[in-house]
SETIBA-634832 format. One record per atom (N, C-alpha, C): x, y, z; residue number from 1; residue in one letter. Coordinates in pm, 1 decimal. Layout:
N
r xx->X | yy->Y | zz->Z | k->NUM | r->a
...
This chain:
114
r xx->-265.9 | yy->2364.6 | zz->-1092.2 | k->1 | r->x
r xx->-355.4 | yy->2335.4 | zz->-983.9 | k->1 | r->x
r xx->-292.3 | yy->2230.5 | zz->-892.3 | k->1 | r->x
r xx->-297.9 | yy->2261.2 | zz->-764.6 | k->2 | r->x
r xx->-238.3 | yy->2170.7 | zz->-664.9 | k->2 | r->x
r xx->-330.1 | yy->2057.5 | zz->-630.5 | k->2 | r->x
r xx->-286.1 | yy->1931.3 | zz->-636.7 | k->3 | r->x
r xx->-373.6 | yy->1817.2 | zz->-599.3 | k->3 | r->x
r xx->-411.5 | yy->1819.7 | zz->-456.6 | k->3 | r->x
r xx->-530.0 | yy->1769.4 | zz->-422.3 | k->4 | r->x
r xx->-571.1 | yy->1774.6 | zz->-282.8 | k->4 | r->x
r xx->-477.4 | yy->1716.1 | zz->-181.2 | k->4 | r->x
r xx->-412.8 | yy->1609.1 | zz->-216.1 | k->5 | r->x
r xx->-319.4 | yy->1549.0 | zz->-116.3 | k->5 | r->x
r xx->-202.2 | yy->1637.6 | zz->-87.2 | k->5 | r->x
r xx->-167.1 | yy->1727.9 | zz->-179.5 | k->6 | r->x
r xx->-57.3 | yy->1825.4 | zz->-157.2 | k->6 | r->x
r xx->-104.6 | yy->1943.6 | zz->-71.9 | k->6 | r->x
r xx->-234.3 | yy->1974.6 | zz->-83.4 | k->7 | r->x
r xx->-282.3 | yy->2090.3 | zz->-5.0 | k->7 | r->x
r xx->-301.4 | yy->2054.5 | zz->144.7 | k->7 | r->x
r xx->-326.3 | yy->1929.9 | zz->168.4 | k->8 | r->x
r xx->-350.3 | yy->1880.5 | zz->305.2 | k->8 | r->x
r xx->-265.0 | yy->1751.8 | zz->334.2 | k->8 | r->x
r xx->-132.4 | yy->1769.6 | zz->339.5 | k->9 | r->x
r xx->-45.1 | yy->1660.1 | zz->348.5 | k->9 | r->x
r xx->-67.8 | yy->1578.7 | zz->479.2 | k->9 | r->x
r xx->-90.8 | yy->1643.8 | zz->593.4 | k->10 | r->x
r xx->-104.8 | yy->1568.4 | zz->714.7 | k->10 | r->x
r xx->-231.8 | yy->1477.0 | zz->709.0 | k->10 | r->x
r xx->-340.6 | yy->1528.1 | zz->654.9 | k->11 | r->x
r xx->-458.9 | yy->1449.2 | zz->639.1 | k->11 | r->x
r xx->-436.2 | yy->1334.9 | zz->548.5 | k->11 | r->x
r xx->-366.0 | yy->1354.1 | zz->434.5 | k->12 | r->x
r xx->-337.6 | yy->1251.7 | zz->343.2 | k->12 | r->x
r xx->-248.8 | yy->1145.1 | zz->411.3 | k->12 | r->x
r xx->-143.5 | yy->1182.5 | zz->480.1 | k->13 | r->x
r xx->-58.7 | yy->1088.8 | zz->550.0 | k->13 | r->x
r xx->-137.1 | yy->1006.9 | zz->650.7 | k->13 | r->x
r xx->-223.3 | yy->1075.7 | zz->725.8 | k->14 | r->x
r xx->-303.3 | yy->1006.1 | zz->827.9 | k->14 | r->x
r xx->-394.3 | yy->902.2 | zz->760.3 | k->14 | r->x
r xx->-452.8 | yy->934.7 | zz->647.3 | k->15 | r->x
r xx->-539.7 | yy->838.5 | zz->583.6 | k->15 | r->x
r xx->-463.5 | yy->724.8 | zz->523.0 | k->15 | r->x
r xx->-343.7 | yy->751.4 | zz->462.4 | k->16 | r->x
r xx->-261.7 | yy->642.8 | zz->413.0 | k->16 | r->x
r xx->-216.0 | yy->551.9 | zz->529.7 | k->16 | r->x
r xx->-180.8 | yy->606.3 | zz->638.3 | k->17 | r->x
r xx->-142.1 | yy->530.4 | zz->756.6 | k->17 | r->x
r xx->-251.2 | yy->443.6 | zz->803.3 | k->17 | r->x
r xx->-379.5 | yy->494.1 | zz->800.9 | k->18 | r->x
r xx->-496.8 | yy->414.0 | zz->842.9 | k->18 | r->x
r xx->-510.4 | yy->293.3 | zz->743.7 | k->18 | r->x
r xx->-497.1 | yy->314.5 | zz->619.4 | k->19 | r->x
r xx->-511.4 | yy->209.4 | zz->520.6 | k->19 | r->x
r xx->-402.8 | yy->104.2 | zz->543.9 | k->19 | r->x
r xx->-278.9 | yy->150.2 | zz->559.8 | k->20 | r->x
r xx->-167.2 | yy->56.5 | zz->581.8 | k->20 | r->x
r xx->-187.0 | yy->-28.9 | zz->711.0 | k->20 | r->x
r xx->-240.4 | yy->33.1 | zz->810.8 | k->21 | r->x
r xx->-257.2 | yy->-36.9 | zz->940.2 | k->21 | r->x
r xx->-361.6 | yy->-152.0 | zz->923.9 | k->21 | r->x
r xx->-440.9 | yy->-143.3 | zz->823.0 | k->22 | r->x
r xx->-550.5 | yy->-242.9 | zz->805.8 | k->22 | r->x
r xx->-510.4 | yy->-354.5 | zz->704.0 | k->22 | r->x
r xx->-392.2 | yy->-347.8 | zz->650.6 | k->23 | r->x
r xx->-345.1 | yy->-452.7 | zz->558.7 | k->23 | r->x
r xx->-282.1 | yy->-562.8 | zz->651.3 | k->23 | r->x
r xx->-344.8 | yy->-677.0 | zz->655.5 | k->24 | r->x
r xx->-295.4 | yy->-788.1 | zz->736.6 | k->24 | r->x
r xx->-167.0 | yy->-854.4 | zz->678.3 | k->24 | r->x
r xx->-95.4 | yy->-916.6 | zz->769.8 | k->25 | r->x
r xx->20.9 | yy->-996.3 | zz->724.7 | k->25 | r->x
r xx->-21.6 | yy->-1086.9 | zz->615.7 | k->25 | r->x
r xx->57.5 | yy->-1097.9 | zz->511.5 | k->26 | r->x
r xx->27.5 | yy->-1187.0 | zz->401.6 | k->26 | r->x
r xx->-57.0 | yy->-1122.2 | zz->290.0 | k->26 | r->x
r xx->-102.9 | yy->-1005.1 | zz->313.8 | k->27 | r->x
r xx->-179.2 | yy->-931.2 | zz->212.4 | k->27 | r->x
r xx->-97.3 | yy->-820.2 | zz->147.0 | k->27 | r->x
r xx->-126.1 | yy->-791.7 | zz->21.2 | k->28 | r->x
r xx->-51.8 | yy->-694.5 | zz->-52.6 | k->28 | r->x
r xx->-144.2 | yy->-605.0 | zz->-131.7 | k->28 | r->x
r xx->-120.8 | yy->-474.2 | zz->-128.9 | k->29 | r->x
r xx->-193.9 | yy->-377.4 | zz->-212.7 | k->29 | r->x
r xx->-93.1 | yy->-302.7 | zz->-298.4 | k->29 | r->x
r xx->-139.4 | yy->-243.8 | zz->-405.3 | k->30 | r->x
r xx->-51.9 | yy->-159.9 | zz->-486.0 | k->30 | r->x
r xx->-57.4 | yy->-17.1 | zz->-431.3 | k->30 | r->x
r xx->44.2 | yy->66.5 | zz->-475.0 | k->31 | r->x
r xx->45.1 | yy->201.6 | zz->-430.9 | k->31 | r->x
r xx->-83.7 | yy->274.6 | zz->-470.9 | k->31 | r->x
r xx->-129.7 | yy->242.8 | zz->-589.6 | k->32 | r->x
r xx->-257.5 | yy->306.5 | zz->-643.4 | k->32 | r->x
r xx->-375.9 | yy->266.2 | zz->-561.4 | k->32 | r->x
r xx->-382.5 | yy->139.8 | zz->-515.8 | k->33 | r->x
r xx->-494.6 | yy->91.2 | zz->-438.7 | k->33 | r->x
r xx->-494.3 | yy->160.7 | zz->-297.0 | k->33 | r->x
r xx->-375.2 | yy->180.3 | zz->-239.1 | k->34 | r->x
r xx->-367.7 | yy->247.0 | zz->-112.6 | k->34 | r->x
r xx->-413.2 | yy->393.4 | zz->-127.0 | k->34 | r->x
r xx->-368.0 | yy->454.7 | zz->-234.0 | k->35 | r->x
r xx->-406.1 | yy->597.7 | zz->-261.0 | k->35 | r->x
r xx->-561.2 | yy->606.9 | zz->-276.3 | k->35 | r->x
r xx->-618.3 | yy->518.6 | zz->-352.8 | k->36 | r->x
r xx->-760.9 | yy->517.9 | zz->-370.4 | k->36 | r->x
r xx->-836.4 | yy->489.3 | zz->-239.0 | k->36 | r->x
r xx->-790.9 | yy->396.2 | zz->-160.4 | k->37 | r->x
r xx->-857.1 | yy->366.5 | zz->-32.9 | k->37 | r->x
r xx->-841.8 | yy->484.1 | zz->63.2 | k->37 | r->x
r xx->-738.1 | yy->562.7 | zz->48.5 | k->38 | r->x
r xx->-714.3 | yy->683.1 | zz->130.7 | k->38 | r->x
r xx->-795.1 | yy->802.1 | zz->82.9 | k->38 | r->x
r xx->-868.4 | yy->779.1 | zz->-26.5 | k->39 | r->x
r xx->-955.0 | yy->887.8 | zz->-76.4 | k->39 | r->x
r xx->-884.9 | yy->975.5 | zz->-181.4 | k->39 | r->x
r xx->-775.3 | yy->933.1 | zz->-225.6 | k->40 | r->x
r xx->-697.9 | yy->1015.6 | zz->-328.0 | k->40 | r->x
r xx->-650.4 | yy->926.7 | zz->-446.6 | k->40 | r->x
r xx->-748.9 | yy->880.5 | zz->-529.8 | k->41 | r->x
r xx->-707.6 | yy->802.8 | zz->-642.1 | k->41 | r->x
r xx->-612.1 | yy->888.3 | zz->-730.8 | k->41 | r->x
r xx->-514.7 | yy->822.1 | zz->-790.1 | k->42 | r->x
r xx->-416.2 | yy->890.0 | zz->-866.2 | k->42 | r->x
r xx->-292.5 | yy->942.5 | zz->-793.5 | k->42 | r->x
r xx->-292.2 | yy->920.5 | zz->-659.9 | k->43 | r->x
r xx->-182.0 | yy->970.4 | zz->-575.2 | k->43 | r->x
r xx->-85.9 | yy->859.2 | zz->-535.4 | k->43 | r->x
r xx->-63.0 | yy->766.5 | zz->-630.9 | k->44 | r->x
r xx->23.3 | yy->651.5 | zz->-597.0 | k->44 | r->x
r xx->161.6 | yy->695.0 | zz->-559.4 | k->44 | r->x
r xx->216.1 | yy->789.7 | zz->-634.3 | k->45 | r->x
r xx->350.7 | yy->835.3 | zz->-601.7 | k->45 | r->x
r xx->355.3 | yy->902.0 | zz->-466.0 | k->45 | r->x
r xx->257.4 | yy->969.3 | zz->-426.7 | k->46 | r->x
r xx->251.4 | yy->1036.7 | zz->-290.2 | k->46 | r->x
r xx->245.0 | yy->929.7 | zz->-185.2 | k->46 | r->x
r xx->182.9 | yy->818.7 | zz->-211.1 | k->47 | r->x
r xx->186.5 | yy->703.8 | zz->-112.9 | k->47 | r->x
r xx->328.7 | yy->655.6 | zz->-95.7 | k->47 | r->x
r xx->401.1 | yy->640.6 | zz->-203.1 | k->48 | r->x
r xx->541.9 | yy->603.4 | zz->-197.1 | k->48 | r->x
r xx->626.2 | yy->699.8 | zz->-109.0 | k->48 | r->x
r xx->593.2 | yy->830.4 | zz->-122.5 | k->49 | r->x
r xx->663.7 | yy->927.6 | zz->-40.0 | k->49 | r->x
r xx->633.6 | yy->913.1 | zz->105.7 | k->49 | r->x
r xx->508.9 | yy->884.0 | zz->140.7 | k->50 | r->x
r xx->469.3 | yy->864.3 | zz->279.8 | k->50 | r->x
r xx->543.6 | yy->738.8 | zz->334.0 | k->50 | r->x
r xx->548.6 | yy->636.8 | zz->253.4 | k->51 | r->x
r xx->614.2 | yy->511.2 | zz->299.6 | k->51 | r->x
r xx->766.8 | yy->537.3 | zz->316.7 | k->51 | r->x
r xx->827.4 | yy->614.8 | zz->234.3 | k->52 | r->x
r xx->968.5 | yy->637.3 | zz->243.8 | k->52 | r->x
r xx->998.8 | yy->719.5 | zz->371.5 | k->52 | r->x
r xx->909.3 | yy->799.6 | zz->421.8 | k->53 | r->x
r xx->929.0 | yy->880.5 | zz->540.0 | k->53 | r->x
r xx->885.2 | yy->815.6 | zz->666.6 | k->53 | r->x
r xx->790.6 | yy->720.9 | zz->659.7 | k->54 | r->x
r xx->721.2 | yy->671.5 | zz->772.6 | k->54 | r->x
r xx->792.8 | yy->559.5 | zz->846.6 | k->54 | r->x
r xx->822.5 | yy->584.3 | zz->971.8 | k->55 | r->x
r xx->881.5 | yy->483.5 | zz->1055.6 | k->55 | r->x
r xx->772.8 | yy->382.8 | zz->1103.1 | k->55 | r->x
r xx->805.1 | yy->256.2 | zz->1099.4 | k->56 | r->x
r xx->710.9 | yy->157.0 | zz->1150.0 | k->56 | r->x
r xx->599.8 | yy->124.2 | zz->1055.3 | k->56 | r->x
r xx->589.6 | yy->179.1 | zz->941.3 | k->57 | r->x
r xx->485.5 | yy->152.1 | zz->847.6 | k->57 | r->x
r xx->515.5 | yy->20.0 | zz->772.1 | k->57 | r->x
r xx->418.6 | yy->-65.8 | zz->743.7 | k->58 | r->x
r xx->447.2 | yy->-192.3 | zz->677.2 | k->58 | r->x
r xx->461.6 | yy->-174.5 | zz->524.2 | k->58 | r->x
r xx->567.8 | yy->-103.2 | zz->485.0 | k->59 | r->x
r xx->600.7 | yy->-70.3 | zz->346.5 | k->59 | r->x
r xx->607.1 | yy->-193.4 | zz->256.3 | k->59 | r->x
r xx->644.9 | yy->-306.9 | zz->313.5 | k->60 | r->x
r xx->667.1 | yy->-424.5 | zz->229.4 | k->60 | r->x
r xx->533.3 | yy->-483.7 | zz->184.0 | k->60 | r->x
r xx->422.9 | yy->-439.4 | zz->235.6 | k->61 | r->x
r xx->290.4 | yy->-490.1 | zz->194.8 | k->61 | r->x
r xx->235.9 | yy->-409.1 | zz->77.3 | k->61 | r->x
r xx->315.2 | yy->-320.7 | zz->17.4 | k->62 | r->x
r xx->274.2 | yy->-233.6 | zz->-93.3 | k->62 | r->x
r xx->371.2 | yy->-256.4 | zz->-208.7 | k->62 | r->x
r xx->313.4 | yy->-276.3 | zz->-324.9 | k->63 | r->x
r xx->395.5 | yy->-302.3 | zz->-446.3 | k->63 | r->x
r xx->345.4 | yy->-210.0 | zz->-561.7 | k->63 | r->x
r xx->413.8 | yy->-219.6 | zz->-670.3 | k->64 | r->x
r xx->372.4 | yy->-142.5 | zz->-790.2 | k->64 | r->x
r xx->248.2 | yy->-199.3 | zz->-853.6 | k->64 | r->x
r xx->195.0 | yy->-131.7 | zz->-950.1 | k->65 | r->x
r xx->69.5 | yy->-182.3 | zz->-1014.7 | k->65 | r->x
r xx->96.4 | yy->-311.4 | zz->-1091.0 | k->65 | r->x
r xx->219.1 | yy->-346.1 | zz->-1118.6 | k->66 | r->x
r xx->249.4 | yy->-470.0 | zz->-1186.1 | k->66 | r->x
r xx->295.5 | yy->-579.6 | zz->-1089.7 | k->66 | r->x
r xx->292.1 | yy->-547.7 | zz->-959.3 | k->67 | r->x
r xx->337.3 | yy->-643.6 | zz->-861.1 | k->67 | r->x
r xx->483.3 | yy->-643.1 | zz->-833.5 | k->67 | r->x
r xx->554.8 | yy->-545.0 | zz->-890.6 | k->68 | r->x
r xx->695.0 | yy->-534.8 | zz->-878.0 | k->68 | r->x
r xx->731.3 | yy->-483.2 | zz->-737.2 | k->68 | r->x
r xx->847.2 | yy->-536.1 | zz->-682.6 | k->69 | r->x
r xx->887.0 | yy->-491.2 | zz->-547.2 | k->69 | r->x
r xx->960.4 | yy->-357.4 | zz->-555.8 | k->69 | r->x
r xx->979.5 | yy->-296.9 | zz->-440.2 | k->70 | r->x
r xx->1038.3 | yy->-161.1 | zz->-436.8 | k->70 | r->x
r xx->1178.2 | yy->-164.9 | zz->-495.6 | k->70 | r->x
r xx->1202.0 | yy->-85.8 | zz->-601.8 | k->71 | r->x
r xx->1335.8 | yy->-86.2 | zz->-665.6 | k->71 | r->x
r xx->1444.3 | yy->-42.8 | zz->-556.2 | k->71 | r->x
r xx->1549.9 | yy->-117.9 | zz->-563.0 | k->72 | r->x
r xx->1658.2 | yy->-87.5 | zz->-466.3 | k->72 | r->x
r xx->1647.4 | yy->-154.4 | zz->-337.7 | k->72 | r->x
r xx->1531.7 | yy->-211.3 | zz->-307.0 | k->73 | r->x
r xx->1507.0 | yy->-279.7 | zz->-180.5 | k->73 | r->x
r xx->1446.5 | yy->-416.6 | zz->-204.3 | k->73 | r->x
r xx->1466.4 | yy->-471.8 | zz->-323.9 | k->74 | r->x
r xx->1395.1 | yy->-597.4 | zz->-360.3 | k->74 | r->x
r xx->1429.4 | yy->-711.5 | zz->-264.0 | k->74 | r->x
r xx->1557.3 | yy->-724.4 | zz->-223.2 | k->75 | r->x
r xx->1590.7 | yy->-840.6 | zz->-136.9 | k->75 | r->x
r xx->1520.0 | yy->-832.0 | zz->-3.5 | k->75 | r->x
r xx->1526.2 | yy->-717.4 | zz->60.6 | k->76 | r->x
r xx->1455.2 | yy->-704.9 | zz->194.9 | k->76 | r->x
r xx->1304.7 | yy->-712.2 | zz->174.6 | k->76 | r->x
r xx->1250.9 | yy->-653.0 | zz->69.6 | k->77 | r->x
r xx->1113.9 | yy->-659.6 | zz->40.9 | k->77 | r->x
r xx->1068.0 | yy->-807.0 | zz->24.5 | k->77 | r->x
r xx->1139.3 | yy->-881.1 | zz->-55.0 | k->78 | r->x
r xx->1106.6 | yy->-1022.6 | zz->-78.7 | k->78 | r->x
r xx->1119.5 | yy->-1103.2 | zz->51.8 | k->78 | r->x
r xx->1215.5 | yy->-1070.7 | zz->131.5 | k->79 | r->x
r xx->1237.4 | yy->-1146.1 | zz->262.1 | k->79 | r->x
r xx->1121.8 | yy->-1123.2 | zz->352.2 | k->79 | r->x
r xx->1078.7 | yy->-997.6 | zz->365.9 | k->80 | r->x
r xx->965.6 | yy->-966.6 | zz->454.5 | k->80 | r->x
r xx->831.3 | yy->-1026.9 | zz->407.9 | k->80 | r->x
r xx->809.5 | yy->-1023.3 | zz->278.8 | k->81 | r->x
r xx->687.0 | yy->-1082.3 | zz->229.2 | k->81 | r->x
r xx->690.2 | yy->-1235.8 | zz->243.9 | k->81 | r->x
r xx->805.9 | yy->-1301.3 | zz->219.5 | k->82 | r->x
r xx->816.3 | yy->-1443.1 | zz->230.9 | k->82 | r->x
r xx->782.4 | yy->-1482.1 | zz->379.2 | k->82 | r->x
r xx->828.2 | yy->-1410.3 | zz->473.0 | k->83 | r->x
r xx->800.2 | yy->-1434.7 | zz->618.0 | k->83 | r->x
r xx->651.1 | yy->-1436.7 | zz->641.6 | k->83 | r->x
r xx->578.7 | yy->-1357.6 | zz->562.3 | k->84 | r->x
r xx->432.5 | yy->-1354.1 | zz->582.9 | k->84 | r->x
r xx->358.0 | yy->-1447.0 | zz->487.9 | k->84 | r->x
r xx->432.9 | yy->-1531.5 | zz->419.7 | k->85 | r->x
r xx->368.0 | yy->-1628.9 | zz->332.8 | k->85 | r->x
r xx->331.2 | yy->-1589.3 | zz->189.0 | k->85 | r->x
r xx->384.5 | yy->-1470.3 | zz->150.8 | k->86 | r->x
r xx->359.2 | yy->-1417.5 | zz->18.3 | k->86 | r->x
r xx->469.6 | yy->-1470.1 | zz->-76.5 | k->86 | r->x
r xx->426.3 | yy->-1531.0 | zz->-189.2 | k->87 | r->x
r xx->520.4 | yy->-1582.3 | zz->-284.7 | k->87 | r->x
r xx->570.0 | yy->-1467.5 | zz->-374.7 | k->87 | r->x
r xx->705.8 | yy->-1461.6 | zz->-382.3 | k->88 | r->x
r xx->768.3 | yy->-1367.2 | zz->-472.9 | k->88 | r->x
r xx->850.8 | yy->-1442.0 | zz->-579.7 | k->88 | r->x
r xx->830.0 | yy->-1405.4 | zz->-704.4 | k->89 | r->x
r xx->892.3 | yy->-1476.4 | zz->-810.9 | k->89 | r->x
r xx->947.2 | yy->-1374.4 | zz->-910.4 | k->89 | r->x
r xx->1076.6 | yy->-1373.1 | zz->-934.3 | k->90 | r->x
r xx->1140.0 | yy->-1280.4 | zz->-1025.9 | k->90 | r->x
r xx->1112.2 | yy->-1133.3 | zz->-990.1 | k->90 | r->x
r xx->1119.8 | yy->-1104.2 | zz->-858.9 | k->91 | r->x
r xx->1101.5 | yy->-966.6 | zz->-817.0 | k->91 | r->x
r xx->961.5 | yy->-914.9 | zz->-823.0 | k->91 | r->x
r xx->861.3 | yy->-1006.0 | zz->-829.6 | k->92 | r->x
r xx->722.4 | yy->-961.3 | zz->-836.9 | k->92 | r->x
r xx->638.2 | yy->-1054.4 | zz->-748.4 | k->92 | r->x
r xx->521.3 | yy->-997.6 | zz->-704.4 | k->93 | r->x
r xx->421.6 | yy->-1080.2 | zz->-647.6 | k->93 | r->x
r xx->308.5 | yy->-1097.5 | zz->-743.6 | k->93 | r->x
r xx->235.9 | yy->-1197.3 | zz->-737.2 | k->94 | r->x
r xx->120.6 | yy->-1223.9 | zz->-826.0 | k->94 | r->x
r xx->1.3 | yy->-1146.1 | zz->-760.6 | k->94 | r->x
r xx->-52.1 | yy->-1057.4 | zz->-836.2 | k->95 | r->x
r xx->-172.3 | yy->-985.3 | zz->-787.5 | k->95 | r->x
r xx->-294.7 | yy->-1062.9 | zz->-813.0 | k->95 | r->x
r xx->-381.9 | yy->-1068.8 | zz->-719.0 | k->96 | r->x
r xx->-505.4 | yy->-1139.9 | zz->-735.6 | k->96 | r->x
r xx->-619.8 | yy->-1039.7 | zz->-725.2 | k->96 | r->x
r xx->-676.9 | yy->-1005.3 | zz->-842.8 | k->97 | r->x
r xx->-779.1 | yy->-897.6 | zz->-847.5 | k->97 | r->x
r xx->-897.2 | yy->-925.3 | zz->-750.1 | k->97 | r->x
r xx->-948.9 | yy->-1047.8 | zz->-744.3 | k->98 | r->x
r xx->-1060.2 | yy->-1073.8 | zz->-656.7 | k->98 | r->x
r xx->-1019.0 | yy->-1057.4 | zz->-504.3 | k->98 | r->x
r xx->-909.1 | yy->-1111.7 | zz->-467.5 | k->99 | r->x
r xx->-861.4 | yy->-1094.7 | zz->-331.1 | k->99 | r->x
r xx->-834.7 | yy->-948.4 | zz->-298.9 | k->99 | r->x
r xx->-778.1 | yy->-875.1 | zz->-393.3 | k->100 | r->x
r xx->-750.4 | yy->-730.4 | zz->-369.9 | k->100 | r->x
r xx->-879.9 | yy->-655.5 | zz->-346.1 | k->100 | r->x
r xx->-981.0 | yy->-688.1 | zz->-430.7 | k->101 | r->x
r xx->-1108.8 | yy->-623.3 | zz->-416.6 | k->101 | r->x
r xx->-1171.7 | yy->-649.8 | zz->-278.7 | k->101 | r->x
r xx->-1163.5 | yy->-773.6 | zz->-232.7 | k->102 | r->x
r xx->-1222.8 | yy->-811.9 | zz->-99.9 | k->102 | r->x
r xx->-1139.8 | yy->-735.4 | zz->7.1 | k->102 | r->x
r xx->-1008.8 | yy->-730.0 | zz->-6.8 | k->103 | r->x
r xx->-928.5 | yy->-656.0 | zz->88.6 | k->103 | r->x
r xx->-963.7 | yy->-508.9 | zz->91.1 | k->103 | r->x
r xx->-974.8 | yy->-446.5 | zz->-27.0 | k->104 | r->x
r xx->-1009.0 | yy->-307.6 | zz->-35.2 | k->104 | r->x
r xx->-1143.6 | yy->-277.3 | zz->28.2 | k->104 | r->x
r xx->-1239.2 | yy->-365.1 | zz->9.7 | k->105 | r->x
r xx->-1374.0 | yy->-351.8 | zz->65.8 | k->105 | r->x
r xx->-1365.7 | yy->-358.0 | zz->214.8 | k->105 | r->x
r xx->-1290.2 | yy->-455.4 | zz->265.8 | k->106 | r->x
r xx->-1275.9 | yy->-468.4 | zz->409.1 | k->106 | r->x
r xx->-1205.9 | yy->-345.0 | zz->473.0 | k->106 | r->x
r xx->-1107.5 | yy->-296.4 | zz->404.8 | k->107 | r->x
r xx->-1037.4 | yy->-176.6 | zz->459.2 | k->107 | r->x
r xx->-1126.8 | yy->-55.0 | zz->457.8 | k->107 | r->x
r xx->-1200.3 | yy->-35.2 | zz->351.5 | k->108 | r->x
r xx->-1294.2 | yy->77.8 | zz->342.4 | k->108 | r->x
r xx->-1396.8 | yy->69.6 | zz->449.1 | k->108 | r->x
r xx->-1454.3 | yy->-45.2 | zz->471.9 | k->109 | r->x
r xx->-1552.8 | yy->-62.6 | zz->585.4 | k->109 | r->x
r xx->-1492.8 | yy->-36.3 | zz->719.7 | k->109 | r->x
r xx->-1365.3 | yy->-77.4 | zz->738.3 | k->110 | r->x
r xx->-1304.7 | yy->-59.5 | zz->866.8 | k->110 | r->x
r xx->-1274.3 | yy->89.2 | zz->895.1 | k->110 | r->x
r xx->-1234.8 | yy->160.3 | zz->789.7 | k->111 | r->x
r xx->-1207.6 | yy->303.6 | zz->801.5 | k->111 | r->x
r xx->-1335.2 | yy->378.3 | zz->827.3 | k->111 | r->x
r xx->-1448.1 | yy->342.8 | zz->759.7 | k->112 | r->x
r xx->-1576.8 | yy->406.4 | zz->780.8 | k->112 | r->x
r xx->-1625.1 | yy->386.8 | zz->921.9 | k->112 | r->x
r xx->-1591.8 | yy->271.4 | zz->982.1 | k->113 | r->x
r xx->-1639.0 | yy->246.4 | zz->1118.4 | k->113 | r->x
r xx->-1556.8 | yy->324.4 | zz->1222.7 | k->113 | r->x
r xx->-1437.9 | yy->368.4 | zz->1179.7 | k->114 | r->x
r xx->-1353.5 | yy->448.1 | zz->1264.3 | k->114 | r->x
r xx->-1247.5 | yy->367.2 | zz->1326.9 | k->114 | r->x
């Protein structure tokens, strides 16, 4: 069975792009959180594919579920996050569940408004 994000890739990419556009400087979401906010929970890997292809997308504001930076790009990832005031320690950011929930709620409301 083909997952929904694979059947309608342009719609999925558009939704992911909308979510990414609403992550402010200094905020971080996980790939899974972006997928869920885009309406496709479980499509974290597909979010990574969108980020890998997308020009101008704020890829550095997205990390793994454990807060780990993008493998192979840790130095640039850490540099960009540090410029936005995000603390990186040992190749990871500290994820704050409460702040992430507030951010996700704000993004969902913003997308619903259009």
